N, C-alpha and C positions, 0 to 999 in steps of 0.2 A: 471593394472586397466582395467576392462572390459568396453566397450562402449555400451550404452543402445540402442541408435538409429542407425539403420543400415545406414540411409541416411547420417549421420555425417561421418561415415567411408568412404562412397563413395566420399563425398565432400573432405575429407582429401586426398584420393588417387588422385583425379582429380587435386587438388591444387598442390600436390607434383609433379605430372606428368608435369604440365605446368611449374613449377619452374625448374625442371630438364632440360627441353628443353631450358630454357633461360640461363642456366649455361654453358658457353662456355669453354670446357676443352682443346681446341686445344693448347694453349700456355703452360698450366701446363703439358700437355702430352709431349710436346717437351722438357721441363725441365727434366723430368724423363728419356726420351730417351737419352738425353745428359749425364746425370749422369750415366746411365747404360753403355753407349758406352765407356765412359772414366774411368770406374771403380772408381767412386767417391762416390757411395752410393749403399748399398744393404739393402733392407728392404721393408716395407709396410706402406701405408698411407691411411687413410679413413677420409672423411668428411661426417658428418651426420646432417640432419635437422629434429628436433623433434624425434630424435632417429632412423630415417630411413636413411640408407646409400645412398648418392647421388653421391659419387665419391670414387672409390677404385683404388689403383695402387700398384702393387708389382713387384719389380725388383731384380735381383741378384740371389744368390744361398743360399739355406738352408744348403747345404753340398757341398762345393766347390770341394773337392777331388772326390766325386762321381757324380758331376754335377747334383745335385738335385735342381731344380729350386724352387724359392720362389713363393708362391701364396697367395691370400688374406686371406686364412685360416691358414697360417703358424703362429706358436706361437713363441713368443720372450720373453726372460727375460726383464722385464720393469724397473728393478732397483727401484729407489726411488719413482716412481709413486705409488708403494706399500704403501707409507706413507699416501696417500689419503684414501686407504682402511682401514688402521689401525686407522686413525682419525675417520672415520665413525663408526667403531666398538666401539671406545672409547665413542663417543656420544651416541651410542645405550646403552652402559652400564650406562651412566649418566641418560638417559631417563628412564631406567629400575630401577633407584634408587640404583644401586649397588655401585656407586662411585660418587664423586662430583668434579667439575672442580677445585675448590680451595682447595681440600683435599691434604695434604702433603703426601709424599710417604714413610715416615718412617715406617708405618705399614707393607708395602710390602718389603722394602729394608732397614732394620734398620742399617746395617753396612756401608751403602753408605754415603760418606762425604756430609754434608749439607742436608741430607734426611729430616730433620725437617723443612727446609726452602723451599725446592723444592716442587711445586705443580704439579698436573697432567697437569694443563694448561701450566706450564713452560716446561714440556716435549713436549707437542704438538707444541708450537711455538718456540722451541729451545732457551728458556731463562733460562735453568737449570744451566748452567755453567759446566755441566759434559763433560769431554774431549771426543773427537770423537775416539772411539776405533779402527776404520778402518784407522785412521791416525797414528797409532803407527808405529815406524820405523821397527818393526819386523812383521808387518801385512802380507806381501807377503811371509813370511816363513811358515805361518800356514793357510792361507785363503782357501786352497784347501782341507784341512783335516776337518773331522767332529768335531764339538764342542758341548759339553753338555751345558745346561743352567747354571750349576754351574761353568763351565770353563769360559763362557762368562761373567758371573757376576764378577768372580775374575779378569778378564782382565779389565773390566770397573772400578772396584774399584781400581786396580793398576794404572790406567791411571789418576785418580784423578779429580780435578776441575780446571778450567782455569779462572773463574771469579765468583764473588758473584752472587748467584741466583737472577734472575729478574733485574739485573743491565744493561743488554744489551742482544742482540741476536747473537748467533753464531751457525751455522749448526753443528749438531752432530748426527750421526747414533745411538749412544748409547741411546739417548732419546727414540727412537722407538723400540729398543731392550727391554728396560725396560717396555715400554707400552705393548709389546707382552707378556711378562711374567705376567704383572699385569692383562691383559685381560684373559689370560688362568686361572689365579687364581679365578677371580670373576665369570667368566662364567663356569668354571670347564670343559672346552673343550680345546683341543690343537688348535694352530693357524690355521693349515690346515683345520680343521673341522669348525672353526668359519667362515673362508672365504667361504667355500662351503655351509654351512647351512644358513648363515645369509645374504650373498650377491650373490654368484654365482648361486645357485639353485633358489632363489626367482626371480632373474632377467633373468634366463635362459641363463647365460653366460657359455656356454658349453666349451669354450676355455680359461677359466680363472681359475687358481688354483695356489697353492703354488708349486713351482718347485722342481725337484729332478735332478738326472743326465740327461743330454740332450739325447733324443732319436730321431734321424732324421726320423726313421720309423713312429713315431707318429706326423710327420710334425712339429717337434720342431727344431729351427735353432741353429746351432753352431754359435759362434761369431768369428770375424776376425779383425786383424790389417793389415795395408798395408805397404809394403816395396818393391816396384817394382812389387809385386803381393800380393794376399791375403794370410795371414798366420793365422792359427787357434790360437785363444787365449786360455789361460787356463780357467778352470771352477771353479769359487768359489763354495765351498760346501754350499748348500742352508740351512744347519743347522745354518749358521752364520748370514746372513742378515735378515732372518725371516721377522718380520713386518716392517723392514727398507728397504727391497729390494728383497724379495724372490718370488714375484708373476710373473707368466708367463701369457701372454695374447695376444690378437690380437687388432689392431686398432678399428675394429668394436665393439668388446666387451667393450673396454675402453670408446668409445663414448656412448654406451648403459648405462654404469655405471654412467657417469657424467650426462647424461640426467635424469636418475632416481634420482640422487642426487639433482639437482636443481628443479625437479618437486615434491620433498618432499616424494618420495616413499621409502626412506631409513631412513632418520632422519627428524626431524621437521624443519620448516623454521627458527625457532629461533636458533636451533643448527647449521644450515647451515650458518646463519648470523655470529655466533661466529667463525665458522670454516674459514670464509672468511673476517674476520676483521683483517686488516694488521697493524702490528707495526714494524717499522724498516724493512719493506719489507717482514716480515714473517706473514703468517696466521697460523692456526692450522691444519697443514697437507696440506697446499696449498700456492701457490704464486700468485701474481697478473700477469695477462697476458693481457696487454693493446694492442689495435690495433687502432691507430688514436684515435677517440673519443669513441671507443667501450671498455667497461670494461669487462674483462674476468678473469677467475681464472683457475688454474690447477697445474701441477707439471711437472718437467722433471726428467730424470733418466739416470743412467749410471752404468753398472756393467760389468767387463771383457771387451770384445769388443762391448758390446751392448750399444746403446743409445736410448733414447725415449723422447717424449714430448707429453703432453696432455693439451689442452686448450678448455674451453667451454665459450660461450657467451650467458647467459640465456635470455637476452632480445630479441635476434634474434633466439633463439632456435637452435643454431648450436654448434657443437663440432668437433674438429680436433684432430686426434691422429696420431703420427708418431712412428714407431718402427723400429729399425735398428740393424743389426748384423754385420755391417761394414760400416764405413763412413769416408770420407775425406772432407765432406761438412756439413756445420752447419745445424742442425735440425731447428734452429730458422729461418734461411733463407728459408727453405722449408715451414715452417709454414706460414711465411709472404707471400710466393708465392701462397699457397693454398687460404689464406684469400683474397689476392688481386684478384685472379681469381673469387672467390665467390662474392666479393663486386664490381667487375668491375673496379678495380684500376690497374694501370700499375705496373710492376715489372721488374727488370733487369734479363735477362737470362745470366748466366755465360759464359765466353769465356774460354774454356779449352785448347785452342791452346797455346802451349808453345814456348818460344824462346830459341834457343841454346846459352848458355853462357859458357865461359871458366873460370877457376880459376883466370886468369889474369884480365878478364873483371870484376870480382867481387871485386877486390882489391879496386876499387874506391869508394865502398860503406862502407867499413869496419870502425868501430869506435863506440864510445858511443855517443848517441844523447840525448839531453835534450830539454824539452819544457816548455814554460811559462804557457801553458794551462793545463798541466797535471804534477803531481808530479813524476810519474814513468819515469825513464830513460829507453832507449832501446839500447841494445848493439847488433851490427851487426857483425857477424863473418862468416866464411865459413868452411865447413867440406866436404872434398872430392868433391869439385865442386858444393856444394849446399849452397846457402845463408841461414844463420840461424839468427833468431832474438830472443832476450831474454829480457823481461821487468824485472825491479827490483823485486827480490824475487819470480820470476816465472820460470817455466821450459822453455827451449828453444824450438823453433818450426821451421820446415823447410819452406822455401818460394820457390814458383815456378815462374820462369820468364815468364811473359805473354806478355809484350811489352818492348820496349827499356826503360830502367830505371824504370820499373814497375814490382812488384812482389806481389803475393797473397798467403794467407793461407786461403783456402776456408772453412775449418772446423769452423773457428771462424769469418769468414766474414771480414778478415783483408786484406787491400790493402796498400802497401807501394810504394810511388812514390818518386824517388830521383832526385835531381838536384846537381850532383857532383861538378859542377863548383861553386856553391854557398854553398856547404857543408850543404845542406838542405834536409830534408826528410819530406814527408807528410804522416801521418798515417790516413787512412780512415776506419771507422767502424761504422755501424749502422746509416749511413747518416751524420755522423760528420767527420770533417777534423781537424787534429791537426798538427801544424807546429813544427818540431824539427830541431835543429841546432847541428852540431857535436861539441863536447867539445874540 
């Protein structure tokens, strides 16, 4: 949108300049220095006010093997943040009169189970009951190979349904693959061109597009997992995630996108209200992102070794985006730290100093713990001198000794404190403390 009065532009720049000077970045800078020095995070972060970047930070490597450093223009696969873009395209199609929110999908996918009961709105807010195709046991056997639309549809149909449509909400990438195909049909353009022509070009998002094979020479990041050092992760073939997770972007571009979204430059205010109306925690292509009394919305993402998080707070005209190609520290903790710095609140800097423990030292913590506060039990084991924790029905994760009787899993913001003499464990996460007793 063009501004008519030149003095208003000058006022905006002056206001932003004053604001930027008041934003103390010292503590948040020290967090990223510590994350970088201890190999806990590689990636990029941006905070924007009214669409204008007021803080950028990039650490780590785009290509570890060739020591190519990450910068604020490095592009990352953003995973499921793509769903916000797909939801916007869907509402564009609704506003164009091409489809309706309550329209069932049997016209587009007649052979899909329950197609006559599932609406386009059910796909958007994960209430379709369609099984998540990326949760198939054989997924990792074919995710690096190209798939056609017909092959993906066959896999979705084979996966079936897991609950009656609109009876509850359950996250499923299949919903957004189907939306991709539906949008391509009604707009008569492929998904790559839809993103380019309807979102990236109009907003001048020069670093946002549907990805392909990663090219570091194009300042695109490889992704990594950590096991005493950074190991390159495999690459999902981007013909598979499509509108569920195929977009590549930068934090600054993501913030520009969300700013345009809540300013009404992409879809109407009414469409945005529908997109950000939450039922059982799910909006239509968005999640709630609260911070104290602040109400925000956005999405997170993960694909291969990439993780990402995007949150905007329309009433304060700010947006925060995090993109990572290697992390052992929770994106949510980084988001909270950036917001705390912006709003002048305190936040805890992590202590990455570790304590040396022997396998014999770890024996005093082993066992299965139960809590009256939480239904999940936690089993503590050890593997080659590393303490491991596993909650009921979940994968195990490694713990690092940070103090005597205290261990942390930074990526999920979990801290376990033990009192071996009382056979007690305290699980701390998200500001809450849960007491566990060994069975």
